[in-house]
C-alpha positions, 0 to 999 in steps of 0.5 A: 371519850369523855374525861372525869369533868365530861370533857371530850378527850382523845386517848391514844392508849388504853394505859392513858385511859387508865392513868386518867381515871385512876384517881377518880376510881380511887376516890369512888372506892374510898367513898364506897368504903366509908359508906360500907364501914358506916353501914356496918357499924350501924348494923353492929349497934342494932345487933348489940342492942338486940342482944342487950334487950333479950339478955335483960328480958331473960334476967328480968330487968325489963318486963315486957308482959301485959304492957303496951308499946309506949310502956315499953318504949318508956322502959327502953328509954330509961334503960338507955337503949338506942333508937334503930340506927339501921332504919333511922327511925325514932322509936325504940322498939326496934326489936318489936317491929313485927306483930309477934315477937317470940322469945324462948328462955333456956332454964334448968328445967327446960324450955319456956316460951312466951309471945309478945303481942304489940 
């Protein structure tokens, strides 16, 4: 069997194999764990930005009606939104990535909906 350095090695027992590869497996586990933590923190930033975006639309701090993508992007830059850390793109309109983005606003009088077309 080959060892962790790709050198042919003879092991007499299964325990010897486990001992030889324990450190390799542990290192790979730590690398995988670090990657998962980074991925989850990027996803959390993405979701936090989405929540903030919707909150600011509802409160009227961001106006997106009758504006094109470049105007919306400039407005998001002005408000300090992050670019999409999940897809690592440079644009800021990561919540508006589809042709239509639907929002529902709950108010005292009931539901009102609008569609953002980009």
